[in-house]
C-alpha positions in Angstrom: 0.0 0.0 0.2 1.6 3.3 -1.1 1.6 6.3 1.2 -0.2 9.4 -0.5 2.0 12.2 -1.6 0.2 14.7 1.0 0.6 12.4 3.9 4.3 11.9 3.1 4.9 15.5 3.4 4.1 15.4 6.9 6.0 12.4 7.8 9.2 14.0 6.3 11.7 15.2 9.2 11.0 18.9 9.9 14.0 20.8 10.3 14.1 22.9 13.5 14.6 26.2 13.0 17.3 27.8 15.6 16.2 31.0 17.3 17.9 34.0 16.2 20.6 35.1 18.8 19.2 37.9 21.1 21.2 39.7 23.7 20.5 38.9 27.6 19.6 42.2 29.2 19.7 42.3 32.9 19.3 45.1 35.9 20.6 45.1 39.6 17.1 45.6 40.8 13.5 46.0 39.7 12.9 48.7 42.2 15.4 51.6 42.5 15.0 53.3 45.8 18.4 55.0 45.9 18.4 56.8 42.7 20.5 54.7 40.5 20.7 51.2 39.0 23.1 49.2 36.7 22.0 47.6 33.5 24.2 44.7 32.1 23.9 43.0 28.4 25.9 40.2 26.6 25.6 38.4 23.5 26.8 34.6 23.3 27.1 34.2 19.7 28.6 36.2 17.1 31.1 39.1 16.8 29.3 42.2 18.2 30.3 45.6 16.3 28.3 47.4 19.0 25.1 47.7 21.1 21.9 49.9 21.1 20.1 50.2 24.2 16.7 51.8 24.4 14.8 53.5 27.0 10.9 54.0 27.2 8.4 54.8 29.7 5.7 53.1 27.6 5.5 49.1 27.8 5.2 49.2 23.8 8.0 51.3 23.4 6.3 54.1 21.4 8.3 56.8 23.0 11.5 54.9 22.8 14.8 56.8 23.1 18.3 55.6 22.3 19.8 55.6 25.8 23.3 54.1 24.9 25.1 52.9 21.6 28.5 51.3 21.7 30.5 48.4 22.5 30.2 48.3 26.5 28.1 45.7 28.1 26.9 47.9 31.0 25.6 51.1 32.1 24.8 53.0 35.3 21.6 54.9 35.1 20.7 57.6 37.5 18.8 60.9 37.7 15.3 59.6 36.8 12.0 60.7 38.2 9.4 58.3 39.9 8.2 56.1 37.7 8.7 52.8 35.6 11.3 52.5 32.8 11.6 50.1 30.1 14.8 48.9 28.6 15.7 46.8 25.6 19.1 46.2 23.7 19.8 44.7 20.3 23.4 44.0 18.9 24.8 45.1 15.5 27.1 42.1 14.3 30.2 42.5 12.5 28.8 41.0 9.3 26.3 44.0 9.3 23.3 42.1 10.6 21.2 42.9 13.9 20.1 40.6 16.3 16.3 40.7 17.6 15.6 43.1 20.6 16.2 41.4 24.1 13.4 40.9 26.5 12.3 43.9 28.0 13.9 44.5 31.4 11.7 47.2 33.7 12.9 49.2 36.6 10.4 51.0 38.9 12.1 54.1 40.5 10.7 55.2 43.5 12.7 57.6 45.7 12.5 58.0 49.3 10.1 60.7 50.5 11.3 64.3 51.7 10.0 63.6 55.2 12.2 60.5 55.5 15.2 62.2 54.2 14.7 65.1 56.8 14.0 62.6 59.5 17.4 60.8 58.7 19.1 64.0 58.3 17.9 65.4 61.5 18.8 61.8 63.3 22.4 62.5 61.8 22.6 65.8 63.3 21.5 64.7 66.6 24.0 61.7 66.9 26.9 64.3 65.7 26.0 66.7 68.4 25.7 64.0 71.1 29.2 62.6 70.1 31.0 66.1 70.1 29.2 66.7 73.5 30.7 63.5 75.0 34.1 64.1 73.5 34.1 67.8 74.8 33.1 67.3 78.2 35.0 64.0 78.6 38.2 65.8 77.7 37.3 68.6 80.3 36.6 66.2 83.1 39.8 64.4 82.6 42.2 67.2 82.5 45.1 67.1 84.8 45.7 70.0 87.0 49.3 70.5 88.1 50.2 70.8 91.9 51.8 74.0 93.0 55.4 73.3 94.3 
């Protein structure tokens, strides 16, 4: 019994298509409270000419801006206002081709409140004055008074 030609097409081994390489992107934090964070990226395959890192406030990157373009594999980001920022990176290979975009890395920036900052500043001032007072009064109390001969 012969296998129909249409059925034979389904029985042929199908080549597995390798996924195109794309850079790996990671952040040191998902929530930046200190006002800065680091992004790192790398590509496991191919000789990279340069990377292109984009930043956006919209998840779909409709407002994307080029944040960095060059050969480095990391950057520190600071000076962002409160909000969520989205990042992606792609590589330009030496042969002129480009990789797909990396997975999106999102970082929420939520600065400490002004009240908390002033509270910590005030507490530091109190500790400084108390330490200076202990040093000043302790030195005065332990002074050796010379005896008259």
